[in-house]
C-alpha positions as CSV (number, residue, x, y, z in Angstrom):
1,M,9.9,16.0,14.6
2,K,8.9,17.1,10.7
3,V,5.2,17.6,11.0
4,L,3.0,16.6,7.8
5,S,1.4,18.0,5.2
6,Q,-1.8,18.5,4.2
7,F,-1.3,17.6,1.1
8,I,0.6,14.5,2.6
9,L,-2.8,13.7,5.4
10,N,-5.0,13.9,3.3
11,N,-3.6,11.5,0.4
12,R,-3.7,8.8,4.1
13,L,-6.8,9.3,4.1
14,L,-7.8,8.4,1.0
15,F,-5.7,5.2,0.7
16,L,-7.2,4.1,3.8
17,S,-10.5,4.8,2.2
18,E,-9.7,3.2,-1.2
19,L,-8.5,-0.2,0.9
20,R,-12.1,-0.3,2.6
21,S,-14.4,1.1,0.1
22,G,-14.4,-2.8,-1.2
23,K,-13.7,-1.6,-5.2
24,Y,-10.7,-3.3,-4.7
25,Q,-9.9,-7.2,-4.3
26,K,-7.1,-8.5,-2.6
27,G,-4.7,-10.4,-4.8
28,T,-3.4,-14.3,-3.4
29,I,0.4,-13.0,-4.3
30,K,2.8,-13.6,-1.8
31,S,6.0,-11.8,-1.3
32,D,9.5,-13.3,-0.5
33,E,11.5,-11.4,2.7
34,H,12.2,-8.6,1.0
35,G,9.1,-7.5,-0.9
36,K,9.3,-9.3,-4.4
37,P,5.8,-10.8,-5.4
38,I,6.4,-14.6,-5.8
39,I,4.0,-15.4,-9.6
40,V,3.3,-19.1,-9.2
41,S,0.9,-19.1,-11.8
42,E,-1.3,-16.4,-14.3
43,E,-4.3,-16.6,-11.6
44,D,-2.1,-15.7,-8.8
45,N,-1.7,-12.8,-11.1
46,N,-5.3,-11.7,-10.3
47,G,-6.6,-8.5,-7.4
48,Y,-4.7,-5.8,-5.6
49,C,-1.8,-6.4,-2.5
50,C,-2.1,-2.7,-0.4
51,C,1.7,-1.1,-2.4
52,A,-0.5,-2.0,-6.3
53,V,-3.6,0.0,-4.6
54,M,-1.3,2.7,-3.3
55,A,1.4,2.9,-6.7
56,H,-2.5,2.4,-8.9
57,L,-3.4,6.2,-6.5
58,F,-0.4,7.8,-6.3
59,G,1.8,6.4,-8.6
60,Q,0.5,7.0,-12.3
61,K,3.2,8.3,-14.7
62,P,2.0,10.6,-17.7
63,N,2.8,7.1,-20.0
64,G,0.9,5.6,-17.6
65,K,3.2,3.0,-16.4
66,L,2.8,3.1,-12.4
67,S,5.6,4.3,-10.0
68,L,6.1,2.5,-6.0
69,P,8.4,4.9,-5.3
70,Q,6.6,8.3,-7.1
71,A,3.2,6.7,-4.5
72,I,5.6,6.0,-1.3
73,K,6.8,9.4,-1.6
74,A,2.9,11.2,-1.5
75,L,1.8,8.7,1.6
76,G,5.5,9.9,3.0
77,I,6.2,6.7,4.7
78,T,9.7,5.2,3.9
79,T,10.3,2.3,1.4
80,K,10.8,0.2,4.7
81,D,6.9,1.0,5.6
82,C,6.2,-0.1,2.3
83,K,8.8,-3.8,2.4
84,F,7.0,-3.9,6.3
85,I,3.4,-3.0,4.7
86,Q,3.6,-5.5,1.5
87,T,5.1,-8.7,4.0
88,Q,3.7,-8.0,7.2
89,I,0.3,-7.0,6.7
90,N,-0.4,-7.7,3.6
91,D,0.5,-11.3,3.2
92,T,-1.7,-12.0,5.9
93,P,-4.8,-14.1,5.5
94,T,-6.6,-11.0,6.0
95,S,-8.8,-8.1,3.7
96,L,-8.0,-5.4,2.2
97,F,-10.4,-3.6,5.1
98,E,-8.6,-5.8,7.8
99,N,-4.9,-4.4,6.7
100,A,-5.7,-1.0,6.2
101,D,-7.1,-1.1,9.7
102,R,-2.8,-1.9,10.7
103,I,-1.7,0.8,8.5
104,E,-3.5,3.0,10.4
105,K,-2.6,1.8,13.4
106,E,1.1,0.6,13.0
107,I,2.2,3.0,10.2
108,F,0.2,6.2,10.0
109,K,0.2,6.2,14.0
110,T,3.7,5.7,14.4
111,L,4.8,8.7,12.0
112,P,4.8,12.3,12.6
113,I,1.6,14.4,12.2
């Protein structure tokens, strides 16, 4: 069984804390079955999904662009986990605070620590 580093555990705590902080407003964009955003109007583009918060926190590149794969690695999860977060957790009518609870229980608790 793989043991996660303190770095990854600290990143997870920060991610959950930020989702619960109220600093980010949840956007209205939904995803297709592959986790790709479905943008109907520019208004849909306002706010954050859980994966956008993840990329904002851990995927900053020197050129200012965001890297979701870099953020996924920083949290010690898989692309499959990220897709589940996007399509099965974020795309529900719940707050980012509530989403943090689900991520903690359904993703982080199922991974070795």
